[in-house]
C-alpha positions as CSV (number, residue, x, y, z in Angstrom):
1,M,0.1,-0.1,0.1
2,S,1.7,3.5,-0.9
3,G,1.7,6.3,1.4
4,F,-0.9,8.1,-0.7
5,E,-3.5,5.2,-0.5
6,F,-2.8,5.1,3.3
7,Q,-3.7,8.9,3.6
8,E,-6.7,8.4,1.3
9,E,-8.3,5.5,3.5
10,D,-7.7,7.7,6.7
11,K,-9.4,10.4,5.0
12,R,-12.5,8.2,4.4
13,E,-12.6,6.9,7.9
14,Y,-12.2,10.4,9.2
15,R,-15.3,11.5,7.3
16,R,-17.4,8.5,8.4
17,R,-16.4,9.4,12.0
18,R,-17.5,13.0,11.4
19,R,-20.9,11.9,10.3
20,I,-21.5,9.5,13.2
21,R,-20.3,12.5,15.6
22,N,-22.7,14.9,13.9
23,Q,-25.5,12.4,14.5
24,I,-24.6,11.9,18.0
25,L,-24.3,15.6,18.5
26,A,-27.8,16.0,17.0
27,Y,-29.5,13.5,19.3
28,V,-27.8,14.9,22.5
29,S,-29.0,18.5,21.4
30,L,-32.6,17.1,20.9
31,V,-32.6,15.3,24.1
32,L,-31.3,18.5,26.0
33,I,-33.9,20.6,24.3
34,L,-36.8,18.5,25.6
35,A,-35.0,18.3,28.8
36,V,-35.5,22.3,29.0
37,V,-39.0,22.0,27.8
38,S,-39.7,19.5,30.7
39,V,-37.7,21.5,33.1
40,G,-39.6,24.6,32.2
41,G,-43.0,22.8,32.7
42,Y,-42.0,21.5,36.0
43,F,-40.7,24.9,37.2
44,G,-44.0,26.6,35.9
45,I,-45.9,24.8,38.2
46,K,-43.4,25.2,41.1
47,A,-43.5,28.9,40.6
48,L,-46.5,29.5,42.9
49,S,-44.4,28.4,45.7
50,G,-42.5,31.3,45.9
51,V,-40.1,34.1,44.4
52,V,-36.9,32.4,45.6
53,E,-37.9,29.2,43.8
54,E,-38.8,31.1,40.9
55,K,-35.3,32.5,40.7
56,Q,-33.8,29.2,41.0
57,Q,-36.1,27.7,38.1
58,Q,-34.9,30.6,36.1
59,E,-31.2,30.1,36.7
60,Q,-31.4,26.2,35.9
61,M,-33.5,26.8,32.5
62,E,-30.7,29.4,31.5
63,E,-28.1,26.7,32.1
64,A,-30.1,24.2,30.0
65,L,-30.7,26.4,27.2
66,A,-27.0,27.4,27.3
67,A,-25.9,23.8,27.2
68,A,-28.3,23.2,24.3
69,Q,-27.0,25.9,22.3
70,Q,-23.2,25.0,22.9
71,V,-24.0,21.5,21.5
72,E,-25.8,23.0,18.6
73,E,-22.6,25.2,18.0
74,E,-20.3,22.4,18.1
75,M,-22.5,20.3,15.8
76,T,-22.5,23.2,13.2
77,E,-18.7,23.5,13.6
78,A,-17.9,19.9,12.9
79,S,-20.3,19.7,10.0
80,E,-18.5,22.9,8.4
81,V,-15.1,21.8,8.7
82,P,-13.0,22.5,5.4
83,E,-11.7,19.7,3.2
84,E,-8.3,21.0,3.6
85,T,-8.6,20.9,7.4
86,V,-9.7,17.4,7.5
87,E,-6.6,16.5,5.2
88,E,-4.4,18.4,7.4
89,T,-5.8,16.7,10.6
90,V,-5.5,13.2,8.8
91,V,-1.8,13.9,7.9
92,E,-0.9,15.2,11.3
93,T,-2.6,12.0,12.8
94,V,-0.6,9.7,10.5
95,E,2.6,11.4,11.4
96,E,1.8,11.5,14.9
97,Y,1.4,7.8,15.3
98,T,1.9,5.8,12.4
99,E,5.5,6.8,11.2
100,E,7.0,3.5,12.6
101,D,4.0,1.6,11.3
102,L,4.1,3.1,7.8
103,L,8.0,2.1,7.5
104,N,7.0,-1.5,8.7
105,E,4.2,-1.5,6.0
106,V,6.7,-0.4,3.3
107,V,9.2,-3.0,4.6
108,E,6.7,-5.8,4.9
109,S,5.1,-5.0,1.3
110,C,8.6,-5.1,-0.1
111,I,9.5,-8.5,1.5
112,S,6.2,-10.1,0.8
113,E,6.8,-9.7,-2.9
114,M,10.2,-10.9,-2.9
115,S,11.1,-14.7,-3.9
116,L,12.8,-16.9,-1.4
117,E,16.1,-16.6,-3.8
118,D,16.0,-12.9,-3.6
119,R,15.6,-12.8,0.1
120,V,18.4,-15.0,0.9
121,A,20.6,-13.0,-1.4
122,G,19.6,-9.8,0.3
123,L,21.3,-11.1,3.5
124,F,24.9,-10.9,1.8
125,I,27.3,-8.2,1.6
126,V,30.2,-9.2,-1.0
127,T,32.8,-7.6,-3.1
128,P,32.2,-6.6,-6.8
129,E,34.6,-9.3,-7.8
130,A,32.8,-12.0,-5.8
131,L,29.5,-10.7,-7.3
132,T,30.6,-10.7,-11.1
133,G,33.6,-13.0,-11.2
134,V,36.1,-10.2,-12.5
135,D,39.6,-9.9,-11.2
136,R,39.2,-6.3,-10.6
137,A,36.0,-4.3,-10.7
138,V,36.3,-0.6,-11.4
139,K,32.9,0.0,-13.4
140,A,29.4,-1.3,-13.3
141,G,28.3,-2.4,-16.5
142,D,26.4,-5.3,-18.4
143,G,28.3,-7.9,-16.1
144,T,27.3,-6.1,-12.9
145,K,23.6,-5.9,-14.1
146,E,23.4,-9.5,-15.1
147,A,24.8,-10.6,-11.7
148,L,22.8,-8.3,-9.6
149,E,19.7,-9.8,-11.7
150,K,20.7,-13.4,-10.7
151,Y,22.1,-12.4,-7.2
152,P,20.4,-9.3,-5.8
153,V,22.7,-9.1,-2.9
154,G,22.1,-6.8,0.0
155,G,25.2,-4.9,-0.5
156,L,28.7,-4.5,-2.1
157,I,31.8,-3.7,-0.3
158,Y,34.5,-1.8,-2.1
159,F,38.2,-1.6,-1.3
160,K,41.2,0.6,-2.8
161,Q,41.5,-1.4,-6.1
162,N,38.1,-0.3,-6.9
163,I,38.7,3.3,-6.6
164,Q,40.5,5.1,-9.6
165,S,39.1,8.6,-9.6
166,K,36.2,10.6,-7.9
167,D,34.5,10.6,-11.0
168,Q,34.9,6.9,-11.8
169,I,33.8,5.7,-8.3
170,T,30.8,8.0,-8.2
171,E,29.6,6.7,-11.7
172,M,30.1,3.1,-10.5
173,L,28.2,3.5,-7.4
174,A,25.3,5.4,-9.1
175,N,25.1,2.8,-11.9
176,T,25.0,-0.3,-9.4
177,T,22.3,1.6,-7.5
178,A,20.3,1.9,-10.7
179,M,20.9,-1.5,-11.6
180,S,19.9,-3.1,-8.4
181,K,16.1,-4.1,-8.2
182,Y,16.0,-3.6,-4.6
183,P,17.9,-1.0,-2.4
184,I,21.5,-1.8,-1.9
185,F,24.4,-1.2,0.6
186,L,27.5,0.4,-1.0
187,A,29.9,-0.2,1.9
188,V,33.6,0.6,2.7
189,D,35.9,0.2,5.5
190,E,37.0,4.2,6.4
191,E,38.4,4.5,9.8
192,G,41.0,7.0,9.0
193,D,44.9,6.8,9.3
194,S,46.0,3.2,8.4
195,V,42.3,2.0,7.3
196,A,41.1,4.6,4.7
197,R,40.0,2.8,1.5
198,V,38.8,6.0,-0.2
199,A,41.1,8.5,1.3
200,D,44.1,6.6,0.2
201,A,43.0,6.1,-3.3
202,L,41.8,9.5,-3.8
203,K,44.7,11.1,-1.9
204,L,42.1,12.7,0.5
205,D,43.2,14.3,3.8
206,K,42.8,11.6,6.3
207,I,41.4,11.9,9.9
208,D,43.6,10.9,12.7
209,S,43.9,7.6,14.1
210,A,41.2,6.4,16.5
211,A,44.2,6.5,19.1
212,S,45.1,10.1,18.4
213,L,41.6,11.1,18.8
214,G,41.3,9.2,21.9
215,E,44.5,10.9,23.3
216,T,42.7,14.4,23.1
217,G,40.0,13.2,25.5
218,N,37.7,15.4,23.7
219,A,34.8,13.5,21.9
220,D,33.9,16.5,19.9
221,N,37.1,15.8,17.9
222,A,35.8,12.3,17.1
223,Y,32.4,13.7,15.9
224,E,34.0,16.1,13.7
225,A,36.4,13.6,12.3
226,Y,33.6,11.1,11.4
227,K,31.4,13.7,9.9
228,Q,34.2,14.5,7.5
229,V,34.4,11.4,6.5
230,G,30.5,10.6,6.1
231,T,30.6,14.0,4.2
232,Y,32.8,13.0,1.4
233,L,31.3,9.1,1.5
234,M,28.0,10.3,0.9
235,E,29.3,12.6,-1.9
236,Y,30.5,9.8,-3.8
237,G,27.5,7.4,-3.1
238,F,28.6,5.4,-0.3
239,N,25.8,4.6,2.3
240,L,27.5,2.2,4.8
241,N,30.7,2.6,6.6
242,F,32.3,-0.3,8.6
243,A,33.4,2.2,11.4
244,P,34.2,3.3,14.0
245,V,36.2,0.6,15.9
246,A,34.6,0.0,19.3
247,D,37.5,-2.1,20.9
248,V,39.1,-1.4,23.9
249,L,42.6,-2.0,23.8
250,T,43.1,-3.7,27.0
251,N,46.2,-5.6,25.3
252,P,48.9,-3.3,24.3
253,D,50.5,-6.3,22.4
254,N,47.4,-6.5,20.1
255,D,48.8,-5.2,16.8
256,A,45.6,-6.2,14.8
257,I,43.6,-3.3,16.7
258,G,46.5,-1.2,17.9
259,K,46.0,2.4,16.9
260,R,42.4,1.6,15.3
261,S,41.2,1.8,19.0
262,F,40.3,4.8,20.8
263,G,42.3,3.5,23.6
264,S,42.4,1.4,26.8
265,D,40.0,3.2,28.9
266,A,36.6,1.8,28.4
267,D,34.8,5.1,29.5
268,I,36.8,7.3,26.9
269,V,36.5,4.7,24.1
270,S,32.7,4.7,24.7
271,S,32.2,8.6,24.5
272,M,34.4,8.5,21.4
273,V,32.5,5.8,19.7
274,A,29.1,7.6,20.5
275,S,30.3,10.7,19.0
276,S,31.7,9.4,16.0
277,V,28.6,7.5,15.4
278,K,26.5,10.8,15.5
279,G,28.9,12.4,13.2
280,L,28.7,9.7,10.7
281,E,24.9,9.0,11.0
282,E,24.3,12.7,10.7
283,T,25.6,12.8,7.1
284,G,23.2,10.0,6.2
285,V,25.9,7.2,6.0
286,T,25.1,4.3,8.2
287,A,27.6,3.7,10.9
288,C,28.5,0.0,11.8
289,I,30.6,-0.3,15.1
290,K,33.1,-3.3,15.5
291,H,34.2,-5.9,16.6
292,F,31.7,-7.3,19.2
293,P,32.1,-8.5,21.9
294,G,35.6,-6.5,21.6
295,Q,38.7,-7.7,20.1
296,G,41.1,-5.4,22.2
297,D,42.2,-8.2,24.6
298,A,42.7,-10.7,21.7
299,D,45.9,-12.6,21.6
300,G,45.9,-13.1,18.0
301,D,44.6,-11.6,14.6
302,T,41.6,-13.2,13.3
303,H,42.8,-12.5,9.7
304,D,45.5,-15.0,10.2
305,G,43.9,-17.7,12.3
306,L,42.3,-18.4,15.7
307,A,42.4,-15.5,18.3
308,T,40.9,-15.9,22.0
309,T,40.3,-14.0,25.0
310,D,40.1,-15.8,28.5
311,K,37.9,-12.9,29.9
312,T,34.5,-13.8,31.5
313,L,31.2,-12.4,30.8
314,E,31.3,-10.4,34.0
315,Q,34.8,-9.0,32.9
316,L,33.4,-8.1,29.4
317,R,30.4,-6.2,30.9
318,E,32.8,-4.0,32.8
319,T,34.9,-3.2,29.8
320,E,34.7,-4.6,26.4
321,L,30.7,-4.1,26.1
322,K,30.7,-0.6,27.1
323,P,31.4,1.1,23.9
324,F,29.1,-1.1,21.9
325,A,26.0,-0.1,24.2
326,A,27.0,3.6,24.1
327,G,27.3,3.3,20.3
328,A,23.9,1.7,20.1
329,E,22.3,4.2,22.4
330,A,23.8,7.0,20.0
331,G,22.3,5.6,16.9
332,A,24.4,2.8,15.7
333,Q,22.2,0.8,13.1
334,M,24.5,-1.9,12.7
335,I,27.0,-3.9,14.8
336,M,29.7,-6.2,13.4
337,V,30.4,-9.4,15.3
338,G,34.1,-10.3,15.3
339,H,35.7,-14.0,14.9
340,I,37.1,-14.0,18.3
341,A,36.7,-16.9,20.4
342,V,35.4,-16.7,24.1
343,P,35.6,-20.0,25.6
344,S,34.4,-18.7,29.1
345,I,31.0,-17.9,27.3
346,T,30.6,-20.6,24.4
347,G,32.5,-23.5,26.5
348,D,34.9,-23.9,23.3
349,N,36.5,-22.0,20.6
350,T,33.4,-21.3,18.4
351,P,34.1,-17.9,16.9
352,A,31.8,-15.2,18.5
353,S,30.3,-14.4,14.9
354,L,29.0,-18.1,14.7
355,S,27.8,-18.3,18.4
356,K,24.2,-18.0,19.5
357,D,25.6,-17.6,23.0
358,V,27.3,-14.2,22.0
359,V,25.0,-13.0,19.0
360,T,21.6,-13.9,20.5
361,D,21.9,-14.4,24.2
362,I,24.3,-11.2,24.8
363,L,24.0,-8.8,22.2
364,R,20.2,-9.1,21.2
365,E,18.6,-10.3,24.7
366,E,20.9,-9.0,27.5
367,M,21.8,-5.8,25.8
368,G,18.6,-5.3,23.8
369,Y,20.0,-4.6,20.4
370,N,17.5,-4.3,17.7
371,G,19.7,-3.2,14.8
372,V,21.5,-5.1,12.0
373,V,24.0,-7.5,13.1
374,I,26.4,-8.5,10.5
375,T,29.5,-10.9,10.8
376,D,33.1,-9.9,10.1
377,A,34.3,-11.1,6.5
378,L,34.0,-15.0,6.6
379,N,36.9,-15.4,4.3
380,M,39.3,-14.6,7.1
381,S,41.6,-17.5,8.6
382,A,39.6,-17.6,11.8
383,I,36.7,-18.9,9.8
384,S,38.0,-20.3,6.4
385,E,40.5,-22.6,8.1
386,Y,37.9,-24.6,10.2
387,Y,34.6,-24.2,8.3
388,D,33.4,-24.2,4.7
389,S,31.6,-21.2,3.1
390,A,28.1,-22.8,3.1
391,Q,28.7,-24.0,6.9
392,A,30.1,-20.8,8.1
393,A,27.1,-18.8,6.6
394,V,24.3,-21.2,8.0
395,M,25.9,-21.3,11.2
396,A,26.1,-17.1,11.4
397,L,22.2,-16.8,10.7
398,K,21.5,-19.6,13.0
399,A,23.4,-17.7,15.6
400,G,21.3,-14.7,15.3
401,A,23.3,-12.5,12.6
402,D,21.3,-10.6,10.1
403,M,23.9,-10.4,7.3
404,V,26.9,-12.4,6.0
405,L,30.0,-10.4,5.1
406,M,32.3,-11.6,2.3
407,P,32.3,-15.4,2.4
408,E,35.2,-17.2,1.0
409,D,32.8,-18.7,-1.9
410,F,29.9,-16.6,-2.2
411,E,27.9,-18.9,-4.5
412,A,28.5,-21.8,-2.2
413,A,27.4,-19.8,0.7
414,Y,24.2,-18.6,-1.1
415,E,23.3,-22.0,-2.0
416,G,24.2,-23.3,1.3
417,V,21.7,-20.8,3.2
418,L,19.0,-21.4,0.5
419,A,19.2,-25.3,1.0
420,A,19.0,-24.7,4.7
421,V,15.9,-22.7,4.4
422,K,14.0,-25.3,2.2
423,D,15.1,-28.2,4.3
424,G,14.0,-26.1,7.5
425,T,17.5,-26.0,9.3
426,I,16.8,-22.4,9.0
427,N,13.2,-21.1,9.4
428,E,11.9,-19.0,6.7
429,A,10.6,-16.5,9.2
430,R,14.0,-15.8,10.6
431,I,15.0,-14.7,7.0
432,N,12.3,-12.5,6.8
433,D,13.1,-11.1,10.2
434,S,16.6,-10.4,9.5
435,L,15.7,-8.8,6.2
436,A,13.1,-6.6,7.7
437,R,15.7,-5.1,9.9
438,V,18.1,-4.6,6.8
439,Y,15.2,-2.7,5.1
440,K,14.3,-0.5,7.9
441,I,17.7,0.9,7.6
442,K,17.3,1.2,3.7
443,Y,13.8,2.7,3.6
444,K,13.9,4.9,6.6
445,E,15.2,8.0,4.8
446,T,12.3,7.3,2.2
447,V,9.6,7.3,4.7
448,D,10.9,10.2,6.5
449,K,10.8,12.3,3.4
């Protein structure tokens, strides 16, 4: 149902209620008038009893007549409401209490018209190379169009190799958007300093490292930095940034995180993350904070293999989880779950990204996060050395993730999830719920307008 049809329906309902209200007012008016007549007759007889009673009679009759007159005036005003006022009232009512309902209707309407194959594809974010099969993608042409028709993925992530110039990347992203039959995320890792795909490729002024921003102790600096990032990303056509990093660097030997973290103080990191999210989101670019439940204490790099932390859940609550809670409260619409193993929670070395204990029990239920949950890249060694692409994707979705990022073999992962839904391993409603969260981000700006 379109927004226009929705308002037309409300207008008809408003008119129907107005007619009923007028009828009720007319009945009430008639009853009051009859009451006036009855009261008048009664007090006419009692008038013989004395002057004092006559005065009381007169006052009561005047009150009754005034009430009847007021009802008649209200009835007249209600029947003479201009059509413009009716429309304004309806629109105001819709905006007042149905904005979220309207977004839900738009999302549900879109999803209901999608095939199962398209819905499953919508849960993946992959590189343009993984989608099209080319070695290096620098434009969106017929190959991209055909690939998006077959696999209408939820998003594409771009790296330095995909970016040659401002005009080239702007055209590439615009064409990709036009070719996709559904709204699509166009994502990048743009943290600043050593992780700045766009700024590096286009020789832009890069923002300071998170560590440098954290050292200032001024969260406004993080806000301004990420507002700067969001501004140029939006200019070129990106709408999703996998940043900022919300890890607290409690292990100083953790080179994988290092300067990408705002520091070792959980409170400072929390304020920096919250401000970064606000700066980024205000430009219209979706922020994705990472790497839940926190990789600042990891004893290794998940890019290269297994990484673990021996912290307990209580210890994580006191430090690592704080910046994620702060980022979510500040409006982060997406959280990336890392591949770090937390044996104290899971009982084994299952990566957090594939663990229901971490994704559903802690992030969703304990922390109450209702935004989109996405895995870290599934082609990292912490995953690819232990699980095949289909197995990892299925495990991630069953754990509670909404989106799967960069499986080692996209087609195998896609077919694996599709088969899992068809044989009941993954409930189809589970797919719809995840896609609804994704589309609430994608359609929110449209509905707001």
